[in-house]
OpenMM code with the backbone's topology and positions (N, CA, C; nanometers):
from openmm import Vec3, app, unit

residues = "MET CYS LEU VAL CYS LEU TRP GLY ARG GLY HIS ARG SER ILE ILE GLY GLY ASN ALA PRO SER ILE TYR LEU LYS TYR LEU GLU GLU ASN HIS ASN ILE SER THR ALA ASN LEU ASP GLY CYS ILE GLU SER HIS ILE ILE ASP ILE ASP ALA LEU ARG ALA ASP ASP PHE GLN ALA PHE PHE GLU GLN ARG LYS ASP SER LEU VAL VAL LYS ILE GLU LYS ALA MET LYS GLN TYR LEU ALA".split()
positions = [
    Vec3(-0.5780, 1.0865, 0.7144),
    Vec3(-0.6202, 1.0743, 0.5764),
    Vec3(-0.6431, 0.9273, 0.5441),
    Vec3(-0.7461, 0.9011, 0.4719),
    Vec3(-0.7847, 0.7648, 0.4405),
    Vec3(-0.7435, 0.7294, 0.2978),
    Vec3(-0.6790, 0.6147, 0.2828),
    Vec3(-0.6387, 0.5713, 0.1492),
    Vec3(-0.7579, 0.5495, 0.0586),
    Vec3(-0.8661, 0.5007, 0.1139),
    Vec3(-0.9853, 0.4757, 0.0325),
    Vec3(-1.0357, 0.6068, -0.0267),
    Vec3(-1.0297, 0.7136, 0.0506),
    Vec3(-1.0733, 0.8440, -0.0005),
    Vec3(-0.9853, 0.8897, -0.1166),
    Vec3(-0.8545, 0.8678, -0.1036),
    Vec3(-0.7635, 0.9074, -0.2107),
    Vec3(-0.7778, 0.8197, -0.3338),
    Vec3(-0.8029, 0.6927, -0.3115),
    Vec3(-0.8048, 0.5971, -0.4222),
    Vec3(-0.9459, 0.5632, -0.4646),
    Vec3(-1.0297, 0.6642, -0.4716),
    Vec3(-1.1677, 0.6434, -0.5115),
    Vec3(-1.1805, 0.6035, -0.6566),
    Vec3(-1.3010, 0.5936, -0.6991),
    Vec3(-1.3342, 0.5449, -0.8325),
    Vec3(-1.2594, 0.6188, -0.9437),
    Vec3(-1.2396, 0.7478, -0.9302),
    Vec3(-1.1757, 0.8268, -1.0347),
    Vec3(-1.0283, 0.7981, -1.0556),
    Vec3(-0.9646, 0.7267, -0.9635),
    Vec3(-0.8212, 0.7049, -0.9735),
    Vec3(-0.7850, 0.5618, -1.0121),
    Vec3(-0.8811, 0.4799, -1.0382),
    Vec3(-0.8511, 0.3411, -1.0727),
    Vec3(-0.7668, 0.3312, -1.1984),
    Vec3(-0.7859, 0.4222, -1.2924),
    Vec3(-0.7109, 0.4148, -1.4180),
    Vec3(-0.5625, 0.4431, -1.3963),
    Vec3(-0.5271, 0.5305, -1.3033),
    Vec3(-0.3852, 0.5591, -1.2790),
    Vec3(-0.3221, 0.4478, -1.1964),
    Vec3(-0.3977, 0.3854, -1.1084),
    Vec3(-0.3433, 0.2797, -1.0239),
    Vec3(-0.3337, 0.1491, -1.1013),
    Vec3(-0.4388, 0.1145, -1.1716),
    Vec3(-0.4392, -0.0104, -1.2477),
    Vec3(-0.3340, -0.0098, -1.3572),
    Vec3(-0.2480, -0.1091, -1.3552),
    Vec3(-0.1471, -0.1213, -1.4596),
    Vec3(-0.0214, -0.0388, -1.4372),
    Vec3(-0.0177, 0.0391, -1.3312),
    Vec3(0.1007, 0.1192, -1.3013),
    Vec3(0.1661, 0.0713, -1.1727),
    Vec3(0.2960, 0.0837, -1.1675),
    Vec3(0.3719, 0.0464, -1.0479),
    Vec3(0.3434, 0.1468, -0.9361),
    Vec3(0.3573, 0.1033, -0.8114),
    Vec3(0.3351, 0.1949, -0.6990),
    Vec3(0.4184, 0.3229, -0.7070),
    Vec3(0.5407, 0.3124, -0.7543),
    Vec3(0.6245, 0.4325, -0.7629),
    Vec3(0.5604, 0.5383, -0.8522),
    Vec3(0.4837, 0.4957, -0.9495),
    Vec3(0.4168, 0.5899, -1.0399),
    Vec3(0.2898, 0.6457, -0.9759),
    Vec3(0.2028, 0.5575, -0.9227),
    Vec3(0.0769, 0.6112, -0.8719),
    Vec3(0.0930, 0.6844, -0.7393),
    Vec3(0.1939, 0.6521, -0.6597),
    Vec3(0.2164, 0.7288, -0.5375),
    Vec3(0.2589, 0.8711, -0.5716),
    Vec3(0.3467, 0.8833, -0.6699),
    Vec3(0.3903, 1.0157, -0.7158),
    Vec3(0.2704, 1.0949, -0.7695),
    Vec3(0.1844, 1.0264, -0.8438),
    Vec3(0.0631, 1.0894, -0.8971),
    Vec3(-0.0238, 1.1441, -0.7833),
    Vec3(-0.0450, 1.0624, -0.6806),
    Vec3(-0.1277, 1.1064, -0.5681),
    Vec3(-0.0678, 1.2281, -0.4984),
    Vec3(0.0641, 1.2269, -0.4809),
    Vec3(0.1304, 1.3402, -0.4163),
    Vec3(0.1127, 1.4675, -0.4982),
    Vec3(0.1345, 1.4557, -0.6262),
    Vec3(0.1318, 1.5740, -0.7126),
    Vec3(-0.0091, 1.6254, -0.7398),
    Vec3(-0.1069, 1.5383, -0.7437),
    Vec3(-0.2419, 1.5780, -0.7825),
    Vec3(-0.3383, 1.5958, -0.6660),
    Vec3(-0.2927, 1.5656, -0.5448),
    Vec3(-0.3798, 1.5810, -0.4281),
    Vec3(-0.3137, 1.6628, -0.3184),
    Vec3(-0.2073, 1.7333, -0.3543),
    Vec3(-0.1405, 1.8232, -0.2603),
    Vec3(-0.1121, 1.7546, -0.1269),
    Vec3(-0.0548, 1.6357, -0.1347),
    Vec3(-0.0192, 1.5606, -0.0147),
    Vec3(0.1316, 1.5412, -0.0135),
    Vec3(0.1918, 1.5647, 0.0996),
    Vec3(0.3370, 1.5514, 0.1081),
    Vec3(0.3757, 1.4035, 0.1102),
    Vec3(0.4985, 1.3779, 0.0710),
    Vec3(0.5498, 1.2410, 0.0749),
    Vec3(0.5425, 1.1863, 0.2170),
    Vec3(0.5790, 1.2679, 0.3149),
    Vec3(0.5771, 1.2231, 0.4548),
    Vec3(0.4359, 1.1857, 0.4993),
    Vec3(0.3371, 1.2664, 0.4628),
    Vec3(0.1990, 1.2356, 0.5015),
    Vec3(0.1476, 1.1102, 0.4327),
    Vec3(0.1771, 1.0955, 0.3048),
    Vec3(0.1322, 0.9771, 0.2318),
    Vec3(0.2012, 0.8527, 0.2871),
    Vec3(0.3307, 0.8624, 0.3115),
    Vec3(0.4039, 0.7491, 0.3681),
    Vec3(0.3466, 0.7098, 0.5037),
    Vec3(0.3177, 0.8069, 0.5882),
    Vec3(0.2611, 0.7780, 0.7192),
    Vec3(0.1256, 0.7104, 0.7095),
    Vec3(0.0447, 0.7568, 0.6178),
    Vec3(-0.0866, 0.6965, 0.5968),
    Vec3(-0.0727, 0.5515, 0.5523),
    Vec3(0.0150, 0.5265, 0.4574),
    Vec3(0.0363, 0.3906, 0.4063),
    Vec3(0.0951, 0.3014, 0.5149),
    Vec3(0.1927, 0.3523, 0.5883),
    Vec3(0.2545, 0.2727, 0.6950),
    Vec3(0.1545, 0.2392, 0.8052),
    Vec3(0.0531, 0.3227, 0.8255),
    Vec3(-0.0477, 0.2940, 0.9274),
    Vec3(-0.1311, 0.1715, 0.8910),
    Vec3(-0.1201, 0.1275, 0.7673),
    Vec3(-0.1891, 0.0069, 0.7205),
    Vec3(-0.0947, -0.1139, 0.7185),
    Vec3(0.0140, -0.1020, 0.7939),
    Vec3(0.1154, -0.2082, 0.8063),
    Vec3(0.1741, -0.2430, 0.6693),
    Vec3(0.2085, -0.1408, 0.5955),
    Vec3(0.2689, -0.1583, 0.4631),
    Vec3(0.4087, -0.1001, 0.4661),
    Vec3(0.5056, -0.1754, 0.4169),
    Vec3(0.6449, -0.1307, 0.4089),
    Vec3(0.6572, -0.0316, 0.2934),
    Vec3(0.6651, 0.0960, 0.3281),
    Vec3(0.6662, 0.2008, 0.2262),
    Vec3(0.7904, 0.1938, 0.1382),
    Vec3(0.9033, 0.1527, 0.1950),
    Vec3(1.0259, 0.1457, 0.1144),
    Vec3(1.0137, 0.0401, 0.0046),
    Vec3(0.9604, -0.0763, 0.0387),
    Vec3(0.9405, -0.1810, -0.0622),
    Vec3(0.8373, -0.1368, -0.1649),
    Vec3(0.7330, -0.0702, -0.1195),
    Vec3(0.6284, -0.0243, -0.2108),
    Vec3(0.6835, 0.0783, -0.3094),
    Vec3(0.7541, 0.1785, -0.2573),
    Vec3(0.8081, 0.2829, -0.3454),
    Vec3(0.9172, 0.2309, -0.4392),
    Vec3(0.9844, 0.1228, -0.3995),
    Vec3(1.0893, 0.0644, -0.4833),
    Vec3(1.0321, -0.0369, -0.5828),
    Vec3(0.8999, -0.0544, -0.5804),
    Vec3(0.8345, -0.1532, -0.6672),
    Vec3(0.8903, -0.2929, -0.6448),
    Vec3(0.9302, -0.3198, -0.5217),
    Vec3(0.9856, -0.4510, -0.4847),
    Vec3(0.8709, -0.5362, -0.4299),
    Vec3(0.8002, -0.6007, -0.5221),
    Vec3(0.6790, -0.6726, -0.4852),
    Vec3(0.7070, -0.7919, -0.3954),
    Vec3(0.8165, -0.8603, -0.4177),
    Vec3(0.8498, -0.9755, -0.3342),
    Vec3(0.8710, -0.9321, -0.1893),
    Vec3(0.9506, -0.8277, -0.1690),
    Vec3(0.9749, -0.7765, -0.0340),
    Vec3(0.8453, -0.7232, 0.0266),
    Vec3(0.7646, -0.6549, -0.0530),
    Vec3(0.6372, -0.6022, -0.0054),
    Vec3(0.5488, -0.7144, 0.0481),
    Vec3(0.5309, -0.8209, -0.0301),
    Vec3(0.4423, -0.9293, 0.0113),
    Vec3(0.4974, -1.0055, 0.1318),
    Vec3(0.6280, -1.0284, 0.1352),
    Vec3(0.6879, -1.0988, 0.2486),
    Vec3(0.6724, -1.0184, 0.3771),
    Vec3(0.7038, -0.8898, 0.3698),
    Vec3(0.6937, -0.8045, 0.4884),
    Vec3(0.5487, -0.7927, 0.5326),
    Vec3(0.4592, -0.7773, 0.4385),
    Vec3(0.3156, -0.7637, 0.4709),
    Vec3(0.2647, -0.8910, 0.5381),
    Vec3(0.3018, -1.0064, 0.4833),
    Vec3(0.2612, -1.1341, 0.5416),
    Vec3(0.3128, -1.1451, 0.6849),
    Vec3(0.4406, -1.1172, 0.7030),
    Vec3(0.5012, -1.1274, 0.8358),
    Vec3(0.4340, -1.0324, 0.9356),
    Vec3(0.4077, -0.9110, 0.8935),
    Vec3(0.3442, -0.8126, 0.9822),
    Vec3(0.2029, -0.8536, 1.0201),
    Vec3(0.1298, -0.9066, 0.9250),
    Vec3(-0.0070, -0.9496, 0.9543),
    Vec3(-0.0088, -1.0712, 1.0459),
    Vec3(0.0851, -1.1635, 1.0278),
    Vec3(0.0938, -1.2798, 1.1163),
    Vec3(0.1191, -1.2343, 1.2597),
    Vec3(0.2073, -1.1395, 1.2785),
    Vec3(0.2364, -1.0878, 1.4129),
    Vec3(0.1105, -1.0273, 1.4746),
    Vec3(0.0365, -0.9481, 1.3979),
    Vec3(-0.0873, -0.8887, 1.4495),
    Vec3(-0.1894, -0.9959, 1.4855),
    Vec3(-0.2011, -1.0969, 1.4028),
    Vec3(-0.2953, -1.2065, 1.4304),
    Vec3(-0.2541, -1.2810, 1.5564),
    Vec3(-0.1252, -1.3084, 1.5681),
    Vec3(-0.0751, -1.3795, 1.6864),
    Vec3(-0.1040, -1.3005, 1.8136),
    Vec3(-0.0827, -1.1703, 1.8092),
    Vec3(-0.1096, -1.0867, 1.9264),
    Vec3(-0.2586, -1.0892, 1.9605),
    Vec3(-0.3426, -1.0806, 1.8588),
    Vec3(-0.4873, -1.0804, 1.8819),
    Vec3(-0.5344, -1.2138, 1.9389),
    Vec3(-0.4748, -1.3224, 1.8915),
    Vec3(-0.5138, -1.4569, 1.9369),
    Vec3(-0.4420, -1.4990, 2.0643),
    Vec3(-0.3366, -1.4237, 2.0999),
    Vec3(-0.2524, -1.4550, 2.2148),
    Vec3(-0.1932, -1.5954, 2.2045),
    Vec3(-0.1552, -1.6291, 2.0815),
    Vec3(-0.0838, -1.7560, 2.0582),
    Vec3(-0.0065, -1.7425, 1.9274),
    Vec3(0.0968, -1.8249, 1.9161),
    Vec3(0.1813, -1.8219, 1.7973),
    Vec3(0.1275, -1.9170, 1.6914),
    Vec3(0.1343, -1.8720, 1.5683),
    Vec3(0.0937, -1.9573, 1.4557),
    Vec3(0.2143, -2.0374, 1.4100),
    Vec3(0.1894, -2.1581, 1.3675),
    Vec3(0.2997, -2.2460, 1.3252),
    Vec3(0.3552, -2.2042, 1.1915),
] * unit.nanometer
topology = app.Topology()
chain = topology.addChain("A")
for resn in residues:
    res = topology.addResidue(resn, chain)
    for name in ("N", "CA", "C"):
        topology.addAtom(name, app.Element.getBySymbol(name[0]), res)
């Protein structure tokens, strides 16, 4: 399942201005998607689902940054300073 498909133009109003804990619940309830499936889809994008669902933006951004740096380092076959 693709996040872009779920978060199309019609859902911008529920996502904009709402915390992830609210819009994730909305997606589950209104698109017949299980929590496990939605979590798996989000995690496949290197997103910490626990931080996202807890609305912990600081942890979300730190974990996301760290995960992306690791992927970049692997792709470049060198460590970033």
